C-alpha positions, 0 to 999 in steps of 0.5 A: 972906548977901546972895546967900542971901536972894534965893534964900530969898525966891524959894522962899517966893514959889514956895511961896505961889503954888500947891500945894507940889510932892511930892518923891520922896525915897525914891530919893535917900535910898536912894542917899545911904544906900548911899553912906554904907554903902559909905564906912563899910564901906571905912573899917572894912576899911581899919582892920582891915587896918592895925590891929595884931592882938590875937592870932594863930592859927598854922595847923599842917599835919596830916601826911597818911598816906603810901600805899605801893603793895604788889606783888601776890604772884606765883603762884609765889614765887621761893625765897630764895637761900641765903647764899654759903658759903665752903666747898663743901657735902659730897656727900650719901651714901645714907641707909644704916646699912650700906654695902658696902666694897671691890669691892662698895662701888665698884660700889654707889657708882659705879652708880646702877642697882646701888643702885636694884636692891639698896638698902642693905647688909643684912649684912657681906661674907662668903666662899664657895666657888663653881662657875661657867661662862659660856655663849653667852647667859648664866652659871650659878653655884653657891655654898655661901653660907649664906642661904635663897635660895641653899640647894640651887639654881644661879643661871642668868643669862639675857642675852636679857632680863637676868633670872635663875632659881633652878634646884634641883640635888641633885647629889652628888660621885661621882654618875654623869654622863649620856652626854656630848654632842658640842658644836661645836668650841670649846664645852663641855658643862657637867657636875656641878651646873652640868650638871644645872641646864643639862639639867633647868632649864626652857628653860635649855639652849635659852636659854643655848646651849653653854658657852664655857669650862671650869667655874671654881671657887675662893674668892669672896665675897657680900653681902646687901642689902635687896632682893638680893645681890652675888656676886664670882666670878673667872674664869681665876684666876691667868692673864693672862686673869683676870677678876674679875666682880661679879654684882648680883641683885635679889630683891625690889621696893622696898616698896610694892608689894614682891614678888619680882624677878629682874633682874640686872647684871654689872660688872668688879671694878676695885677694888684693895687 
């Protein structure tokens, strides 16, 4: 108290000696207020950190959709492979209701060219009587098979282009033969029905040449198909040179377009009972 009294007295003396000085308290007050505000703020923050929470909000993560990129389809999709089979698949058979048997069937099954010419069998195999003769460049045969295309004709098979012609013949037994010709040695002139087809058919003699063996006759077989016929003819029957031949003759084109056709093929009959 003794020290404060002189100071107060000095202050009174100073104030009484002249005009009172003007104090700028705005800066000081502002600074003091800022310090008080900073102190209170820091204390409140400290209390909020140390105080026990009254409630807790638990954040739950929201699952995000998973994006799976898809592969663009290729221009030509790869076909799925069939599951493996323990047993092999059967060999497909032609879609025919009726198929040939024996020698005709063997030729038909083993040769795609024959199937393409003929198609499916159109009837059962039947027997026939035949006359046949082979030439330098082809074959002529006549049969008594009972079907329309065979009536009153001999079948002339040309080897130069593998086509055939049906030549009308009206030969009867006992009919007089024309004057014999003189074939080269080792060749033969055809007679009877076959001779008539050879002489009178347009271009037949020139295209076939001379016969290379005598006329053959016997019992044969034939069968009708959707687009043609098969004929079974035996040459040199009962000899070591016996040859059983099967002739495949196409008569019609597949539909469409359809229409006549005259291609032919020949096969040696290798079928055995």
